[in-house]
N, C-alpha and C positions, 0 to 999 in steps of 0.2 A: 672471642675477644676482639679480633680484627674487625668483624662486622660492627660491633658496638663503637669502636673508634671511628670507623668510616661514617656511621650514621650521626654520631655526635658532631663530627666535623662538618658534615653536610648541613646539619641544622644551623650551625653558625654561619655557613656560607649563605644560606637562604635569608637569614636575618640581615646580613650585611651586603648582599649583592647589589651592584649598581642598578639603578632604575632602568638604564638602557637595555639590560639583559631581558627585560620583560616588554619593553615598548618599541625598540628600534626594529625596522624592517631591513635597513641597509646599514652596513658597517664600514669602518675606515679601511681604505686600501693601503694607506701608508704604513700600517702595521700588520699587513696580511701577505702571506706567501701561499699562493694557490696550491702549489705542489705539496705543501705541508698542512693543508686544511684539516682541522680537527686535531691532528697529532701534535702540532706545535703548541696549540692552546693547552692540550692535556699534559704535555711534558712539563710545562711551567706550572700548571695547576697541581700536578703531582708533587712538585717541589714545595709548593705552599702547604700541601697536605702533610708532607714529611716534617715540615717545620711548624706545623699547627698554626699557620698564619691564615686567618680568614678575614683580615681587615679589609674594609671597603677600598681603601687606597691601593692595596696589593691586588685585589680582584680587578680593579679598574685598569691596571697596567698590563693585564694579560693580553697577548696578541689576539687579533681578530680570528675567530674560529672558522667562520665562513663569511664571504663578503656580502652574502644576501641570505636573509633569514629563511627563504624557501628551501635552501640547501641544507640548513642546519644552523645552530646558534649556540651561545654559551650554555644555556640551560639544557638543551638537548644533549650536548656533549657531557655535561655533568651527570645527567640521568644515565646515559650509556656507560659512563665510568663507574658509577655506583652499582649499577646492575652487574657489570662485569666483576667488580670486587666481590659482590655477594654470591656470585655463581662461579667463582674461581675461573674466570675467563679473561680475555683481553678486551679492552675498550673498543678496539677496532672490530671485534666480532659482534658487537651489539649496535643495531641501527633502529632508530625510532621513526615511525611514520604517523602522519595524521590519518592516512588511509588504513583501512582494515583489510583491503584486498591486495594492494600493490606489492607488499612484500612477497606474497605467494606468486604473483605475476612476475616478479623480478627473478625468482629462482627458475620459473618455467621458461622465461625468455632465454636465460643462459643455457638451459638444457636443450632448448630448441636449436640453438646455434652450435652446440657440440654433439647434437643427436643422441641425447641421453633421456631415458624415460623417467618419470617422476611418480612416486606413490604418495598420495595425500591421505593422512589418517586424522580422525577427529573423534571426540567423545561428545555425546549429546546431539549437537546440531551445528551445521555450518551457517554463516551469516546469510540472511535472506537474499541479499543482492549478489551472492556468489553463484554465477550461472555457468556450470561446467560446459553446457552445450555451446554457448556463445564463445566462451574462452577457447574451446577446442576448434571451432569452425571459423571464427573470425580472426582470432589472434594466431591460430595455427599451433597452439601449444599442446603437447602430448602428456597425458597424465591419467591416472586412475584414482578414484576416491573410495575410501573404505571407512565405514563407521566401526569403532571398536568400543569395548567396555572398559579397557584398562590400557595404559601406555605400555605395559609389559607384554601386550600381545603383538607389538610391532616386531617382526622378525628381522634378521640381518639380511640385507638385500644388496644386489649390485646396482639397482636403480637408486636415484636420490630419494630420500624420505623426508617428508614434511609432516610435523605434528602441529595441528592447530588447536589452541585451547582458548576458550572464551572465559575470562575471569576478571574479578575486581582487582585481585592482587597481581597486577600486570608485570611487576618487577621480578617475581620469583618463577623459576623454571624447574620442572621435574626432569632433570637431565638423565638420559641413558645413552649408551654408546651407539645403539642401533638407529638413532635419529640424527639426520644431518642438519636439519633446520627446524628450530622450535619457534613458533609464532604465537605470542600471547596477544589476545585481542580484548580491548575494553570497549563497551558500546558507545561511550561518550568521548574517550580520550584519543583513541587510535590504536596503534599496535607497536610491538617490539619484536624484532627478529634476532635470534641468537644463532650464529653460524658455529656449528659444533665440529670440532676435529680439524687437525692440520690438513687433512686431505681436501677440505673444502675452502681453503684459504683463498683460492683464485676467484671464488664467488663474491668476496667482500667488496672489491672495487666495482664489480658489475652491479651489485645490489645498490651500492651507494650512488652509482650513476643513474640508475632508474629513479631513485629519490630525487636526484638533481634535475632530471629532465621530464618526468611524467607525473610528478606529484610534489608534495612538500613534506618536510620533517614534521614531527609532532609539534604543534604550536607552542610558543613559550607559556601561554596561560595554561594549557593542558599539561605540559611538562611539569609545571609548578604544582599542579594538583596531584600528579602522579608521585612527585617527590614528597609532598606533604602526607599523602596516604601511606607511603613507605615509612615515614618517620613516626606518624601518629596513629595509623590504621583507622583514620576517621572515615566516616561514610562519605562517598562521593555523591553529591547532590544530583538529582535527576534534572533534566532540562526544565527551565522555568516556563511559565505560561505565555511569555511575550514572544516566543519563537515564531509562531505563525503570524502574529501582528507585525513583527520586524520584517519577516519575509515578504509580506504583502506590501509594506511601505517601500522596501528596497526595489521590488519588481516594478511598482508603480513609478518610482523615481527614475528608474532606467528607461522605462517606456516614454516618460515625459521628456527626459534629456535627449533620447535618440529619435523621438517622434515616430516610434514604431508601435504596432498593436499586437504582434505575436508575442506570446509569453516568453520573457528572457530566461536565461539559465545563469546561475552564479556558482562558480567553482572556487576551490581553495586557493588558486593562483591563476595567473594568465596562462602559464604552460599547462596546468591541469585542465584548464578550459580548452586550450588548443588541442591537447591530446584527445579529449572527448570529441571535438569537432572532427579531427582527422579519422579516428577510429569509427565514428558514426557514419562518416561519408564512405569509408571503406566497406562497412557493413551494408550500406545502401547499394553500393556498386556491385558487391558480390551477389546480392539478392536480385537486383534489377538488370544487371548487364553481365550475366554469367559468361565466363570465358574471355572477357576483355581485359586488357592490361590497364592498370591504374597509374597515372602519371601525376606526381606531386611536384609542382613547379615552384621553386623557391629562389629568391635573389641570393647569390653566393656570399654577399657581404652583409646580409641582414643580421639581426640579433642572433647571436650564436646558439641560444637555446632553441629557437625556431628551426634554424638550419640543421642542428644536430638531431633534434627530435624527428624531423622528417626523414632523415637518413637512417635513423634507428628503426623507424617503422618499416621502411623499405627493406632493411636488412633481414627482416623476419618473414619476408614473402617474395617468392619468385614473380608474383603478379604485379608488384609495386616497384616503381622506379622513380628516382628523383631527377628532375631536370633543372638546369640553371636558368635564371631569369635576370640578365644584367639590367640594372635600373639606375645606377649611380655613375658619377665620374664621366659624364659625356654620353652615357648609354640612356636611350629613351625607353621608359617603361612600356609605352603603348606599342612602339615598334617591336620591342622584344616579345611582348605578349602575342602580337600578330604572327610573328615568325614561329614561335613555339606552338601556338594553337594550330597553325597550318600543318605543321609536322605531325602533331598528335592526331589531327583529323585524318590525315593520309593513312595513319596506322590504325584508324578506327578504335582509338583508345579513349580513356575517360580522364579529362583534365580537371585537376584541382589546383588552383593558383593561390599561393599564400604571399601577400605583399603588405608592406607598411606604407601608409600615407599619413603625413609626410614620411619620406624614407629616413632611415637611421643608418649612419650618423649625419648624412649630408643634407637632410631637411629639404628634400625636393618634392614637389607636388606635380604629378603629370597633368596634361591637358585632360580635364575630366569628361568633356564632351567626346573627345577622341577615344578615351578609355571606355566609355559606355558603348561607343560604336564598335570598337574592336571586340569587346566581350559579347555584343549582341549579334555580331556578324554570323550568318549561316554559312557553314562550311560543309564540304563534301568529302567523303572517304574516297579512296582510290577506286572503289567500285561504284562511285557516283551516288552513294546513299547519303542521307543527311547525317552529319557527324553529331556526336553527343555534345551538347552545349556545356560550357565550363561552369564550375562553381567558383566564385571569387571569394576567398577567405581573407577578409580585410582586418589587419591589425591597425586599429586607429587609436592606439595608446597615446600618441602625441597630439591627437585632436579629438577627444571623446565628445566634444560639444558639436561637432559637425553632423548635420543630418544627411547621411548618405542614403538611408534606406526607407525613409518615410514615404508616404503617398506622393507620387509625382516628383520625388527627389531623384538625383542623378543616377543612382544605381537601383531604383525601385523596380525596373523591368528586367534586371539581370539577376540570376540566382546568386545571392550574396549572403554570407554570414559575416558579421563584424564582431570583433572582440576587443577587450581592453584589459590591460594589466591593472589590477586593483590597488597595488601598492603605490601607484602613481597618483594621479589626481582624484580618482574615486574615493580613496581613503585618506589622502594627504600623507601617506607614509605610515599609517597606523596599523595596517594589516595587508596581507597579500591577496585577498580574495579578488578574482577577476570575473567578468561577465561576458556573455555573448548575446547578440540579438540577430534577428533575421527579418528580411522583408517578406511580404505576403507570398511572393513567388517561391520562397524557400521554407515555408512553414512545415511541409511534410518532412524535410530533412531534420528538423529540430527534435522530432520524436526519437530518431536513432541517436542523435547527439546526447539527448537526456538519458537514454538507456545506458550509454557508455560512461557518462559522468557518474551515474549511480553504481554501475557495475564496479568501476574503479574506486568507489567510495571517495570521490574527489569533489563532492559538493562543499560549499562554504560551511565553515563551522558556525555554531550559534553565536559565538562572540564576534566573529567576522561580520555576520549579518547585523549584529547590534551596532558595530562600528560604522558600517555603511549607512545604516539608518540615520546616524548623526551627521555623517560627512557628505553624503551625496547631494543633499539640498543646496549646499554652498559651493558645489564644484564649479559651476559655470562662472560664478563671480570670481573665484580664485584663479581660474584660467585667464579671465580678462585682466585681472590685476597683475598676474605674473608676466603675461605677455607685454604689458606696458613697460615693466622694468626691463625685460629682455630687449625690447626694441630700443629703449633709451641706451642700454649698455652697448648694443651693436652699433648704434649711431656714434657713440662716444669713441669706440675702438676705431671705427672708420676714420674719425677725425684725427686721432693722435697716432694711429699706426696704419695709414692708408695702404701700405704695401702688403699687409696681411690679407689673406683671402678668407672671407667669412661666408659660410653657407647658412642662409636663413631665408625664411619666406619673404617675398616681396610685399610692399605696401598693398599692391593690387590683390594679392592672395589673402592678405590679412583682412581686407575689406569684404572678402567673400566668406569670411568666417574661419580661415586657417590661422589660428593664433597660438602656435606652440610657444613654449618658454624655454626652448633649448636651441642652441646653435653650435656649429662646429667652426673651429678656428685653425686655419692653416697658417702658421707663423712664417715670416720671411726667413730665409736661410742664406748661407754663404758657403763657399768652397769651390774647389777647382774641378771636382768630379761629382757624379751623381751620388756616389757612396759618401763622400765628404759632406755633401749638402744634407743628405738624409741623417747622417750621424749628428751633425750640428743641430738640425731641427728637432730631433728626438730629445737631445739634451736641453734645448730651449723650452720644449714642452714641459719637462719636469721642473725646470727652473721657475717657470711661471706658476705652476700649480703649487710648488713648495712655498713660494713667496706668499701666495694668496692665503694658504691655510696656516702659515706661521704668523702672518700679520693679523689675520682675522679668524682666530681659532674657534670662536663661538658661532661663527656663521659659515665661513668657507671651509668645505671639507673635500678631501680626496675620496670620492665616493661614487658608486654607481647608483644614481638616484634621479628622480624627476617628479615634479608635482608635489613636493613636500610642502609642509605648512610654513617652514621657516628656513632661511639661509640660501646658500649658493653652493652648487655641487660641481666638481671638476673630475674629469676622468679622461683616459686615452682609450678609445674603443678597442684598439688592437690588443690591449692587455687586460680588458675587462669584459665588455659585452660581446666582443667578438672572439672570446677565448678559444672556441673550437673551430673557428672559421679558417679556411685554408690561408696560408701565409700570404700568398700573392693577392688575396682579396681583402686583407686587413687594412685599416685606416689608422696610421700613426699621426693623428691630429688631436687637438684638444676639443673635448666636448664639454660644453658649459650649460648648466641648467639653473635657472633662477626661480625663486619663489616670489610670492607677493609680499613677503615680509622679510626685509633685510635692510642693513645700513648701506644704502646705495652710494652715498657720497664717499664712504670709506672704501668701498670696492673700487670706485673710480680713482681715488687717490693712490691706492696700492698698485693698480694697473698702470697708472701713469709713471710711478717709480720704476716699474719693470721696463717700460718702454725706454726710459732714460738710461737704464743699465745696459741696453743692447745697442 
């Protein structure tokens, strides 16, 4: 009876759900509490269920489940809630993935860190891309795999037990007490993991964090298919014939935009792509430089996902270490790279550098000639042998139109991999798929990166490819138009609030092709002590943001976003994109991102009223 009530309610919810549940990639921060991600949304959703309220207006008022769709979203939360209800479990015990491999890797990662072995059981067959040898030797995970005829064959063990089932009916689990983790896999939709038993409660946040950093949640479109299958048991359509055509169009667009010839790779998100890059390079290093330490060099104040992911990879191996690369706030990227590469050369280690150009959030661009020189410089080990040359991993999300890697371009002679977050300009905020490209000198590295992208089942989904097919051709024009708005807004702020410090590219850099549409704003402050000044500035930041979104609610949003098709987006990096960054490295400034399509005069008018109020 309970299950019928739940399914009837969910059917009404799907019919009345806000369109943003299916279409948004970033959500409002003004109704989001990161510490209560998913739980706050579901607590209020449960109240609506108890009162049988499925009205669109009520659903639209629910707090943001996750600030960014890659981490989770309203539909993934609803799916997990329904599955929990149907299997007499808790919603926190169910986690959905777009990937069919990553939930297994999430459990294996946790067990590596607590030194616990894992037994993996399956009926019929494992997914083709699940490669036990690579997972054991490159990721360092410890496990045994056993094929069985029936789930009842699984014995009670001290090791962790995982049961993998490939099925259309992804929402139903055959629960037995001897299994700790049930993973249902669907060939087109992704996977669901059910964490079984109170003794495994500590795994939940760890699995959730793997989804946050190394992959994405099941996409809204696929989540909706899963829910409809659950309600109606309708056949899930096989992929359509346009998939290969879309893929070809996307890859050709990327090569044209980046002026590269090596075949690009497209992942389910920027961080999915970055994870494949890092693990592919680790794989290459372990095969080609046996016994040598691997150093991942990362700016301490860069995007929190990049920073956190690098440290998470290092935590799983005694061979890998993260080193800081100061690049902002008076620190010069080129000088920092020179110092750190000299140190790594002396240790005869393998350097992998991850950096954003322009930097985030202070939008700085290094001297590119000097950058090329410092990356190309031949260094010696302490034994006077030639040191291993670095691989430069460039996050060019803020300037995907700049040709860094093409023939005779600035980084064509340096081993470089460049990648872009797809939820920004590539898709205009319509999907999360990201891509990476390589120059000719790095072509051999792409084979290992592709291997890990597929092993983690982190390739872009069919719908993501279809969206990129439509959005990529107009990307460069959107970048140009958004930059024009941003430059005009920056000039306006300089005129009416000259005492504010604005971090934005110079006109000279813009003429060279660096035309981001994001800038950071350090507002003027007052007070007798540093603490008073900081407190005042932080309050002023929020005053500005709240004024903009309250006066222009249809366009200005308190949101982590960039490259969207419409509107203006405001955030404070320290409390959003730098969420896992060390406190001393955080930036309590305002970051503003403008699109090509907004009511510019209204934004100037509201900002002017803010200036008058201070």
